[in-house]
C-alpha positions as CSV (number, residue, x, y, z in Angstrom):
1,M,7.6,4.3,16.5
2,S,9.7,5.6,13.7
3,A,8.3,8.7,11.6
4,I,8.3,8.5,7.6
5,C,7.3,10.9,5.1
6,G,7.5,11.3,1.3
7,L,6.5,13.4,-1.5
8,W,5.6,12.7,-5.5
9,Y,5.2,14.9,-8.0
10,K,3.2,12.9,-10.8
11,H,4.0,14.8,-13.6
12,G,7.6,14.8,-13.7
13,Q,8.6,17.9,-11.7
14,V,11.9,17.3,-9.9
15,L,11.5,17.2,-6.2
16,E,13.5,19.8,-4.6
17,V,15.6,18.1,-1.8
18,P,15.4,20.8,0.6
19,V,11.5,20.4,0.4
20,L,12.1,16.8,1.6
21,E,14.4,17.9,4.4
22,T,11.8,20.5,5.6
23,M,9.3,17.7,6.1
24,V,11.6,15.2,7.7
25,H,13.2,17.9,10.0
26,S,9.7,18.6,11.3
27,L,9.5,15.1,12.6
28,A,13.2,15.2,14.4
29,H,11.3,14.5,17.8
30,R,10.7,11.2,16.6
31,G,14.2,10.3,15.3
32,I,16.1,9.2,18.7
33,D,18.0,7.0,16.4
34,G,18.8,9.3,13.6
35,M,17.6,10.6,10.1
36,D,17.8,9.4,6.6
37,W,16.6,10.2,3.0
38,W,16.3,9.0,-0.5
39,Q,15.1,11.1,-3.5
40,S,15.2,10.3,-7.3
41,N,13.7,12.9,-9.9
42,S,10.3,13.5,-8.8
43,I,9.9,11.3,-5.6
44,G,11.3,11.2,-2.4
45,F,11.3,9.2,1.0
46,A,12.5,10.1,4.3
47,I,12.6,8.6,7.8
48,Q,13.3,9.8,11.5
49,K,14.2,6.4,12.9
50,F,13.1,4.8,16.2
51,T,14.4,1.2,16.6
52,V,13.0,-1.6,18.8
53,T,13.8,-4.7,17.4
54,P,17.3,-6.1,17.3
55,E,17.2,-6.3,13.0
56,A,16.4,-2.7,13.1
57,V,19.6,-1.4,14.6
58,D,21.5,-1.5,11.2
59,E,18.3,-1.3,9.0
60,I,18.8,1.0,6.1
61,L,15.6,2.7,5.3
62,P,14.6,4.4,2.9
63,F,16.2,1.7,0.8
64,Y,16.4,1.5,-3.2
65,D,16.8,-1.8,-4.9
66,P,18.4,-0.8,-8.4
67,A,17.8,-4.4,-9.9
68,L,14.1,-4.4,-8.8
69,Q,13.8,-0.7,-9.5
70,I,12.0,-0.4,-6.3
71,A,12.3,1.8,-3.4
72,I,10.8,1.1,0.3
73,V,10.3,3.1,3.5
74,G,8.3,2.2,6.6
75,D,7.5,1.8,10.1
76,I,7.3,-2.1,10.5
77,R,7.3,-4.9,13.1
78,L,6.6,-8.1,11.5
79,D,5.3,-10.9,13.8
80,N,5.4,-14.2,11.5
81,R,9.0,-13.8,10.3
82,A,9.5,-17.6,10.7
83,E,6.6,-18.2,8.5
84,L,7.5,-15.8,5.8
85,F,11.1,-17.1,5.9
86,N,9.9,-20.5,5.4
87,R,7.4,-19.4,2.5
88,L,10.0,-17.2,0.5
89,K,12.9,-20.0,1.1
90,I,15.1,-17.7,3.0
91,A,18.0,-19.6,4.6
92,P,18.2,-19.5,8.3
93,S,21.6,-18.1,8.1
94,D,19.7,-14.7,7.1
95,S,18.2,-14.4,10.4
96,A,19.5,-11.3,10.8
97,M,17.5,-9.8,8.1
98,S,15.5,-6.7,8.7
99,D,11.7,-6.3,8.5
100,S,11.7,-3.9,5.7
101,Q,14.1,-6.3,3.4
102,L,11.7,-9.3,4.4
103,V,8.9,-7.1,3.0
104,L,10.8,-6.2,-0.1
105,K,11.3,-9.9,-0.8
106,A,7.8,-10.6,-0.4
107,Y,6.6,-7.8,-2.6
108,A,9.0,-9.0,-5.3
109,R,7.5,-12.8,-5.2
110,W,3.8,-11.6,-4.7
111,G,3.3,-8.1,-5.8
112,K,0.7,-6.5,-3.9
113,V,-0.9,-9.5,-2.4
114,C,2.0,-9.7,0.0
115,A,-0.3,-7.7,2.4
116,D,-2.0,-11.2,2.7
117,Y,0.9,-12.9,4.0
118,L,2.0,-10.2,6.7
119,M,1.1,-10.0,10.3
120,G,2.2,-7.2,12.8
121,D,2.1,-3.5,13.0
122,F,3.4,-1.7,10.2
123,V,2.7,1.1,7.5
124,I,4.7,0.6,4.4
125,A,5.3,2.9,1.4
126,V,6.6,1.3,-1.7
127,W,7.8,3.1,-5.0
128,N,7.6,1.0,-8.1
129,Q,9.6,2.6,-10.5
130,R,8.7,0.5,-13.6
131,D,4.9,0.7,-13.3
132,Q,5.1,4.3,-11.8
133,E,2.9,3.6,-9.0
134,L,3.2,4.4,-5.1
135,I,2.0,1.8,-3.1
136,F,0.9,1.5,0.9
137,I,0.2,-1.4,3.0
138,T,-1.3,-0.6,6.6
139,D,-1.6,-3.1,9.3
140,P,-4.9,-4.7,10.4
141,A,-5.7,-2.7,13.4
142,G,-4.3,0.6,12.5
143,M,-1.5,0.8,14.7
144,R,0.9,2.6,12.5
145,T,-0.7,5.4,10.8
146,V,-0.2,7.7,7.8
147,Y,-1.4,11.2,6.7
148,Y,-1.8,12.2,3.2
149,Y,-2.7,14.8,0.9
150,H,-3.5,14.2,-2.8
151,C,-4.2,16.8,-5.7
152,A,-3.7,16.9,-9.4
153,Q,-0.1,17.8,-9.1
154,F,1.2,15.5,-6.3
155,F,0.7,13.3,-3.4
156,A,2.5,13.8,-0.2
157,F,2.1,11.5,2.9
158,A,3.7,11.7,6.6
159,S,3.3,10.0,10.0
160,E,2.2,13.5,11.3
161,A,0.3,16.3,9.8
162,K,2.6,18.7,10.8
163,A,5.0,17.7,7.9
164,L,2.6,17.8,5.1
165,H,2.1,21.6,6.2
166,K,5.9,22.1,5.2
167,V,5.1,21.3,1.6
168,P,4.3,24.3,-0.6
169,G,0.7,24.2,-1.8
170,I,-0.8,22.6,1.4
171,P,-2.9,25.0,3.4
172,C,-3.3,24.2,7.1
173,Q,-6.9,24.8,7.8
174,P,-9.1,23.4,10.3
175,N,-11.6,20.6,9.4
176,L,-14.7,22.4,10.8
177,T,-17.0,19.3,9.9
178,K,-15.0,16.8,12.0
179,I,-14.4,19.1,14.9
180,A,-18.2,19.9,15.1
181,Q,-18.8,15.9,14.9
182,L,-16.3,15.2,17.7
183,T,-17.0,17.8,20.1
184,S,-20.9,17.2,19.9
185,L,-21.2,13.5,19.1
186,G,-18.2,11.6,20.1
187,D,-16.2,9.6,17.9
188,A,-18.9,9.1,15.3
189,D,-17.3,11.0,12.6
190,S,-15.7,9.8,9.6
191,H,-12.5,8.0,11.0
192,L,-10.4,8.7,7.8
193,N,-10.9,12.4,8.2
194,S,-8.1,14.5,10.1
195,Y,-8.8,17.8,12.0
196,F,-6.9,19.4,9.2
197,Q,-8.8,20.3,5.7
198,D,-8.1,18.0,3.0
199,I,-5.7,16.0,4.7
200,F,-6.6,12.3,5.4
201,L,-5.7,9.0,6.9
202,L,-4.7,6.1,5.1
203,P,-7.6,3.1,5.8
204,T,-6.4,0.0,8.0
205,A,-5.8,-3.4,6.9
206,S,-5.7,-2.1,3.0
207,V,-3.5,-2.0,-0.1
208,I,-3.4,1.5,-1.4
209,T,-2.2,2.4,-5.0
210,V,-1.7,5.7,-6.2
211,T,-0.9,6.4,-10.0
212,K,-0.8,9.5,-11.9
213,N,-4.8,9.5,-12.3
214,T,-5.9,7.3,-9.3
215,Y,-6.2,6.4,-5.7
216,V,-7.4,2.9,-5.2
217,A,-8.0,1.3,-1.8
218,R,-8.4,-2.4,-1.4
219,K,-9.0,-4.2,1.8
220,Y,-7.1,-7.5,2.4
221,W,-8.4,-8.1,5.7
222,Q,-11.7,-7.6,8.0
223,P,-13.2,-9.8,10.5
224,D,-15.2,-12.7,9.2
225,L,-18.7,-13.2,11.0
226,N,-19.1,-16.6,9.2
227,L,-16.0,-18.1,11.3
228,R,-16.9,-21.0,13.2
229,S,-14.5,-23.1,15.6
230,D,-14.6,-26.9,15.5
231,F,-13.2,-28.0,18.8
232,R,-14.9,-30.7,20.5
233,S,-14.3,-29.8,24.1
234,E,-13.7,-26.8,26.3
235,Q,-10.1,-28.3,27.0
236,Q,-9.3,-28.3,23.2
237,T,-10.5,-24.8,22.9
238,L,-8.5,-23.4,25.9
239,E,-5.3,-25.1,24.9
240,A,-5.6,-23.4,21.4
241,F,-6.4,-20.0,23.0
242,Q,-3.3,-20.5,25.4
243,A,-1.0,-21.2,22.4
244,L,-2.5,-18.4,20.4
245,F,-2.4,-16.1,23.3
246,S,1.3,-17.1,23.9
247,Q,2.0,-16.6,20.4
248,A,0.6,-13.0,20.4
249,V,2.3,-11.9,23.5
250,N,5.6,-13.3,22.5
251,A,5.7,-11.6,19.1
252,R,5.8,-8.2,20.9
253,L,8.5,-9.2,23.2
254,R,11.0,-9.0,20.3
255,S,12.9,-5.9,21.4
256,R,16.4,-4.8,21.8
257,Y,15.7,-2.7,24.9
258,P,13.8,-3.6,28.1
259,L,9.9,-3.6,28.1
260,V,7.6,-2.7,30.6
261,S,3.9,-3.7,31.2
262,L,1.0,-1.5,32.4
263,L,-0.7,-3.2,35.2
264,S,-4.0,-2.0,36.2
265,G,-5.1,-4.9,38.1
266,G,-7.9,-5.7,35.6
267,L,-8.3,-8.9,33.5
268,D,-7.0,-7.1,30.4
269,S,-3.6,-5.8,31.7
270,S,-3.2,-8.7,34.2
271,S,-3.4,-11.6,31.6
272,I,-0.5,-9.7,29.3
273,T,1.5,-8.8,32.2
274,G,1.3,-12.6,33.6
275,M,1.9,-14.1,30.2
276,A,4.8,-11.9,29.2
277,A,6.5,-12.5,32.6
278,Q,6.5,-16.3,32.0
279,L,7.9,-16.0,28.7
280,L,10.8,-13.5,29.6
281,Y,11.4,-15.6,32.9
282,A,12.0,-18.8,30.8
283,Q,14.8,-16.8,29.0
284,G,16.3,-15.5,32.2
285,K,14.5,-11.9,32.0
286,S,12.2,-10.0,33.9
287,L,9.5,-7.7,33.6
288,R,8.8,-4.4,35.2
289,A,5.1,-3.8,35.7
290,M,3.7,0.0,36.2
291,S,0.8,0.8,37.9
292,A,-1.0,3.8,38.7
293,V,-1.6,3.9,42.4
294,L,-2.8,6.7,44.9
295,P,0.2,8.5,46.8
296,S,1.5,6.6,49.9
297,D,0.1,9.5,52.2
298,Y,-3.2,9.7,50.5
299,A,-5.9,10.7,53.1
300,G,-9.2,10.9,50.8
301,K,-12.0,8.6,50.4
302,M,-11.1,7.0,47.3
303,I,-9.5,3.5,46.8
304,D,-7.2,2.2,43.9
305,E,-6.3,-1.2,42.6
306,Q,-3.1,-1.9,44.8
307,R,-5.2,-5.0,46.5
308,F,-5.4,-6.7,43.1
309,I,-1.8,-5.5,41.9
310,K,0.0,-6.9,44.8
311,Q,-1.3,-10.3,43.9
312,F,1.6,-10.3,41.6
313,K,4.2,-9.6,44.4
314,D,5.7,-13.0,44.4
315,Y,5.4,-13.8,40.9
316,P,8.6,-14.9,39.5
317,G,9.8,-12.4,36.7
318,I,7.9,-9.6,37.8
319,Q,9.0,-6.3,39.2
320,L,6.2,-4.3,40.5
321,S,6.7,-0.4,39.8
322,P,3.9,1.7,41.5
323,I,3.8,5.0,39.6
324,T,2.6,8.0,41.4
325,D,2.3,11.6,39.4
326,F,1.9,14.0,42.3
327,I,1.2,17.1,40.3
328,G,-0.5,15.9,37.0
329,G,-3.9,16.2,36.1
330,P,-6.3,17.0,33.2
331,F,-5.0,20.4,32.6
332,S,-1.5,19.6,32.7
333,A,1.2,20.3,29.7
334,L,-1.5,21.1,27.3
335,T,0.6,22.6,24.7
336,S,3.1,20.1,24.4
337,L,0.2,17.3,24.5
338,I,-1.9,18.8,21.8
339,K,0.8,20.2,19.4
340,G,2.6,16.6,19.5
341,G,-1.0,14.8,19.1
342,E,-2.3,17.6,16.4
343,S,-5.5,16.8,17.8
344,P,-8.3,18.1,20.6
345,N,-9.5,14.5,21.1
346,F,-7.5,13.4,24.1
347,T,-8.2,11.2,27.3
348,S,-8.5,13.7,30.1
349,R,-6.4,11.1,32.2
350,H,-3.4,11.6,29.7
351,Y,-1.3,12.8,32.7
352,L,-0.9,9.1,33.8
353,Y,0.5,8.0,30.3
354,S,2.9,10.9,30.5
355,A,4.1,9.9,34.0
356,F,4.4,6.1,32.6
357,A,6.5,7.5,29.5
358,K,8.8,9.4,32.0
359,S,9.3,6.4,33.8
360,A,10.1,4.0,30.8
361,F,12.4,6.6,29.7
362,D,14.3,6.9,32.8
363,H,14.6,2.9,32.7
364,G,16.0,2.8,29.2
365,E,12.6,1.0,28.0
366,R,11.1,1.5,24.6
367,V,8.2,-0.6,24.3
368,F,5.0,-0.4,26.9
369,L,2.9,-3.9,26.6
370,D,-0.9,-2.5,26.8
371,G,-4.2,-4.5,27.3
372,C,-6.4,-2.3,25.2
373,F,-8.6,-4.0,22.7
374,G,-9.2,-7.1,25.0
375,E,-12.9,-6.6,24.9
376,L,-12.6,-7.1,21.2
377,G,-11.4,-10.8,21.6
378,P,-10.5,-12.7,24.6
379,T,-12.4,-10.4,27.4
380,F,-15.4,-9.7,25.5
381,H,-18.6,-9.5,27.7
382,G,-21.0,-11.7,25.8
383,Q,-23.4,-9.1,25.2
384,G,-26.9,-10.3,23.9
385,Y,-26.0,-14.0,24.8
386,W,-28.6,-14.4,27.3
387,A,-31.4,-12.9,24.8
388,E,-29.8,-15.3,22.3
389,L,-30.5,-18.2,24.6
390,L,-34.1,-17.3,24.7
391,L,-34.5,-17.2,21.0
392,A,-32.7,-20.3,20.5
393,G,-35.1,-22.1,23.0
394,K,-32.4,-23.2,25.3
395,W,-34.3,-22.2,28.4
396,G,-32.7,-24.6,30.7
397,R,-29.2,-23.2,30.0
398,L,-30.7,-19.9,30.0
399,F,-32.1,-20.3,33.6
400,A,-28.9,-21.6,34.9
401,E,-26.9,-18.8,33.7
402,V,-29.2,-16.1,35.1
403,R,-29.4,-17.8,38.2
404,A,-25.4,-18.0,38.4
405,K,-25.1,-14.6,37.1
406,A,-27.3,-13.0,39.7
407,R,-25.2,-14.8,42.4
408,V,-21.7,-13.5,41.0
409,E,-23.0,-10.2,39.9
410,N,-25.1,-9.7,43.2
411,R,-28.1,-8.7,40.9
412,S,-31.7,-9.0,41.1
413,Y,-33.5,-11.6,38.5
414,A,-35.7,-8.6,37.4
415,S,-32.6,-6.7,36.7
416,I,-31.1,-9.5,34.5
417,L,-34.5,-9.9,32.9
418,K,-34.9,-6.3,31.9
419,N,-31.6,-5.4,30.7
420,D,-29.9,-8.6,29.4
421,I,-32.7,-10.4,28.1
422,I,-35.7,-8.2,27.0
423,R,-33.7,-5.2,26.1
424,P,-31.8,-6.6,23.1
425,L,-35.2,-8.0,21.8
426,L,-37.2,-4.7,21.6
427,P,-36.6,-2.2,18.6
428,D,-33.8,0.2,19.1
429,A,-36.0,3.2,18.6
430,W,-37.8,2.4,22.2
431,F,-34.7,3.4,24.1
432,K,-32.9,6.8,24.7
433,P,-29.3,7.0,24.1
434,R,-26.9,5.7,26.8
435,F,-25.9,8.2,29.5
436,D,-22.6,9.0,27.9
437,I,-23.9,9.4,24.6
438,A,-26.5,11.7,25.6
439,Q,-24.4,13.8,27.6
440,M,-22.2,14.3,24.6
441,Q,-25.1,15.1,22.5
442,Q,-27.3,17.3,25.0
443,N,-24.5,18.9,27.0
444,S,-21.9,19.8,24.5
445,L,-20.0,23.2,25.1
446,M,-20.1,23.8,21.3
447,K,-22.5,26.5,20.2
448,P,-25.5,25.0,18.5
449,A,-25.3,27.4,15.6
450,F,-21.9,26.1,14.6
451,I,-23.0,22.6,15.0
452,H,-25.9,22.9,12.7
453,Q,-24.2,25.1,10.1
454,Q,-21.3,22.4,9.5
455,L,-23.7,19.4,9.9
456,G,-26.9,20.3,8.7
457,A,-29.2,17.8,7.8
458,D,-26.6,15.2,8.6
459,Y,-26.7,15.8,12.2
460,R,-29.4,13.5,13.1
461,Y,-27.7,10.7,10.9
462,T,-24.4,11.1,12.7
463,A,-26.2,11.1,15.9
464,R,-27.9,7.8,15.1
465,Q,-24.6,6.3,14.1
466,A,-23.2,7.4,17.7
467,N,-26.0,5.5,19.3
468,A,-25.7,2.6,17.0
469,A,-22.2,1.7,18.4
470,T,-24.0,0.9,21.9
471,V,-27.0,-1.2,20.6
472,I,-27.1,-4.5,21.6
473,K,-28.3,-7.3,19.6
474,P,-29.8,-10.7,20.6
475,N,-26.7,-12.3,18.8
476,H,-23.5,-12.4,20.6
477,R,-21.2,-13.0,17.8
478,Y,-22.8,-10.1,16.0
479,N,-22.2,-7.7,18.6
480,Q,-18.6,-8.7,18.7
481,W,-17.9,-8.8,15.2
482,L,-19.6,-5.2,15.1
483,N,-17.4,-3.8,17.6
484,Q,-14.1,-5.4,16.1
485,C,-15.1,-3.6,12.6
486,Y,-15.8,-0.5,14.5
487,L,-12.9,0.0,16.2
488,L,-10.5,-1.8,14.0
489,S,-11.4,0.6,10.9
490,R,-9.9,3.7,13.1
491,P,-6.3,4.5,12.6
492,R,-4.7,5.1,15.9
493,T,-3.5,8.8,15.3
494,Q,-1.9,9.7,18.4
495,Q,-0.6,7.9,21.7
496,G,-2.6,10.3,24.2
497,F,0.6,11.3,26.3
498,V,3.4,13.6,26.2
499,G,6.5,11.9,25.4
500,Y,5.0,9.5,23.0
501,E,8.2,9.7,20.8
502,Q,10.2,8.0,23.5
503,V,7.9,4.9,23.5
504,C,6.2,2.6,21.5
505,S,2.8,0.9,22.7
506,V,2.0,-2.8,21.5
507,Y,-1.2,-4.6,22.0
508,P,-1.2,-8.3,22.0
509,F,-5.1,-8.6,22.0
510,A,-5.1,-6.6,18.9
511,D,-3.6,-9.7,17.1
512,K,-5.4,-10.5,13.8
513,A,-5.3,-14.3,14.3
514,L,-6.4,-14.0,18.0
515,L,-9.2,-11.8,17.3
516,S,-10.5,-14.2,14.5
517,F,-10.0,-17.2,16.7
518,C,-12.1,-15.4,19.7
519,L,-14.8,-14.4,17.1
520,S,-15.3,-18.1,16.0
521,L,-16.2,-19.3,19.4
522,P,-19.4,-20.3,20.7
523,G,-21.2,-18.0,23.4
524,E,-20.6,-20.7,26.4
525,M,-16.8,-19.8,25.7
526,K,-17.6,-16.2,26.5
527,V,-20.3,-16.4,29.0
528,N,-20.5,-19.5,31.5
529,K,-21.2,-20.2,35.1
530,G,-22.5,-16.3,35.8
531,Y,-19.3,-15.1,34.6
532,K,-18.8,-12.5,31.6
533,R,-15.4,-12.7,30.0
534,Y,-15.2,-16.7,30.5
535,L,-12.4,-17.3,27.9
536,I,-9.8,-15.0,29.6
537,R,-10.7,-16.3,33.1
538,S,-10.6,-20.1,32.2
539,G,-7.7,-19.9,29.6
540,T,-5.2,-18.1,32.2
541,Q,-5.1,-20.6,35.1
542,G,-1.4,-20.3,36.3
543,I,-0.9,-16.9,34.3
544,M,-2.5,-14.6,36.6
545,P,-3.6,-14.7,40.3
546,E,-6.9,-16.3,41.2
547,A,-8.1,-13.1,43.0
548,I,-8.0,-11.4,39.5
549,R,-9.1,-14.2,37.3
550,Q,-12.6,-14.2,39.6
551,R,-13.1,-10.4,40.1
552,T,-16.1,-9.0,38.5
553,C,-15.3,-5.1,39.6
554,K,-12.9,-2.6,38.8
555,E,-11.8,0.8,40.2
556,P,-11.2,3.8,37.9
557,F,-8.0,4.0,36.1
558,S,-7.2,7.3,38.0
559,P,-9.1,6.8,41.4
560,D,-8.3,10.9,42.4
561,Y,-9.0,12.4,39.2
562,H,-11.9,14.6,40.6
563,E,-9.5,15.8,43.2
564,R,-6.9,16.6,40.5
565,Y,-9.6,18.2,38.3
566,N,-10.7,20.3,41.4
567,S,-7.2,21.4,42.0
568,Q,-6.6,23.0,38.4
569,R,-10.0,24.5,38.0
570,Q,-8.5,27.9,38.9
571,T,-5.8,27.6,36.6
572,M,-7.8,27.0,33.6
573,L,-10.5,30.1,34.8
574,D,-7.6,32.1,35.1
575,Y,-6.4,30.9,31.4
576,L,-9.9,31.7,30.0
577,E,-9.9,35.3,31.6
578,E,-6.6,36.1,30.0
579,L,-7.5,34.2,26.5
580,N,-8.0,36.4,23.5
581,P,-10.0,33.9,21.6
582,S,-10.0,33.9,18.0
583,V,-13.1,34.7,15.7
584,L,-13.0,30.8,15.0
585,S,-12.8,30.1,18.6
586,Q,-15.8,32.1,19.4
587,E,-18.0,30.8,16.9
588,M,-17.4,27.4,18.0
589,V,-17.1,27.3,21.9
590,D,-19.5,28.7,24.4
591,I,-16.9,30.4,26.4
592,E,-19.3,31.6,29.0
593,R,-20.9,28.4,29.6
594,L,-17.4,26.8,30.0
595,K,-16.3,29.2,32.7
596,H,-19.5,28.5,34.5
597,G,-19.0,24.7,34.3
598,L,-15.3,25.2,35.4
599,Q,-16.6,26.9,38.6
600,A,-18.6,23.8,39.8
601,T,-16.8,21.3,41.9
602,M,-16.4,17.6,40.9
603,H,-17.6,15.3,43.9
604,T,-16.4,11.5,42.5
605,N,-14.6,10.1,39.6
606,R,-17.8,7.7,38.6
607,C,-19.3,10.1,36.0
608,S,-22.7,9.0,37.1
609,T,-23.9,12.7,37.4
610,V,-24.3,15.3,34.7
611,R,-21.8,17.6,36.7
612,D,-19.3,14.9,37.1
613,F,-19.4,13.7,33.5
614,A,-18.7,17.1,32.3
615,A,-15.9,17.4,34.4
616,M,-14.3,14.4,32.9
617,H,-15.4,14.9,29.4
618,T,-17.1,17.9,27.9
619,I,-15.2,20.6,29.9
620,P,-11.6,19.1,29.1
621,R,-12.8,18.5,25.5
622,A,-13.7,22.0,24.9
623,L,-10.6,23.2,26.5
624,Y,-8.4,21.1,24.5
625,L,-10.1,22.5,21.3
626,L,-9.4,25.9,22.2
627,I,-5.9,25.3,22.9
628,F,-5.8,23.2,19.4
629,L,-7.4,26.1,17.7
630,K,-5.0,28.5,19.2
631,E,-1.8,26.3,18.4
632,F,-2.4,25.5,14.9
633,F,-4.6,28.3,13.5
634,K,-3.2,31.6,14.9
């Protein structure tokens, strides 16, 4: 993804070019395809280019149109170019027009309302010289993010916070409140706060207008709970789904470079891999599918997903590519990881993504096809549907579904009755937090004094917010809508692996039209014949193997995580012994408890015990925080 930045002195102070240059040079690791900048009096834009689409190769950004008196910069991939060409009456002979020029024409035609017509992944900055307005447009799912700092004198923005810290007057200080929330309660904090004090993220799916005296954000899209499909049969629904799914995947195949798919063997990644391979094969192209697998000489007790991954072995257009990272683990390359991501919040399995990034770079690939976000749409589990049937008096269907569910999932009637029917009907206060949420709250390695000092009376409220994200109501559509709203409102601030500047992840399941379609469907398209995730199973016949379509279980993403963790424990204990922690680190983290936790062996990768959960989550998180503090606030 390209990195952008800019600075506007709101009261006429001239922007010195060296300040803009310093900002953009701090983003040089993102500039695989070069750097450029534009400056006029008190405002300037700059970019480090990372091109993906054919139209972006010769794209000029930042771009200033003297007739319109408008400047534009952005990281943009539009998915509905044909629709925009038609609406704007652009001649087919201009098919090579870049996405930024298409946005510029849309803005010239519709003004800020142009956001309503854009689909894709983008963050766009527009300077309207006549109106003296700085305007941002962000994509619906927060796939392209921008940090900003706003004060009375100036407005600065950048794809990474490190560029903002190059601007005179912007201090580099930790956001203690956000750190206290994250490390003790999971990701229940305000999602527009960054880990740096007074630096924020632009909201998703919004048009943001900045003037000399105001900052106004308008949501132009959010999931609509009231949508209802009007298909007369299941077959019509499946045909409509397949068309939308194909469209969502195909839009993300627009690349000048080879693509690669992440294939775990589950429903999400397999459906995208299968669809992408079919579309590329029709064009005479093939798709490499990377999978994390155990080493061929592995002699441990764990198993990986190769049995399902190999189901694609004879599929046309797919080249299976098993990836084994022999040395990586949760504590590998932490300085590079944390400095690049500007955060202490990473998955402890980041080493696999780093191995994927290296493999992609070696093959000249720039785009990952990723199955993330599937459970918001086509692979939604249908939580709450069984209780919903009970309340609606559809007892015949309920009994049939319970009987089928017991057979498919090998569960007892009593278990289904208790967990899937009765529980959603009872008050939330009757239940303890889910195991993982409880562990984050009760066994954090943060010092209680620091947490309560920062959160005070807000602690209980934030804890309730964390718990609320796991509550299931007796209404499947409401549960799906709530999940969409929760996750789509959170900008994706970092990729979560070393080498992120060399690749761009795309997520077909985060497609706005596909998400809306899935939300509108009735419960029987999400739960049917005892199967959860019914839509993706029924809608991908001939797209992915039958063994995968019918599976109901999944092995962990990193099957030997516990062995990798155990092999690196002593290295981190040695690190802590040599560490000279700052006063701030000592105030936040209980380092002695952290050392004690590292001395314990992790037994499995299932996280079903307090010890194993700590080894996968709370211990790595505390260590990542210590390194974050060391690297950014020396």
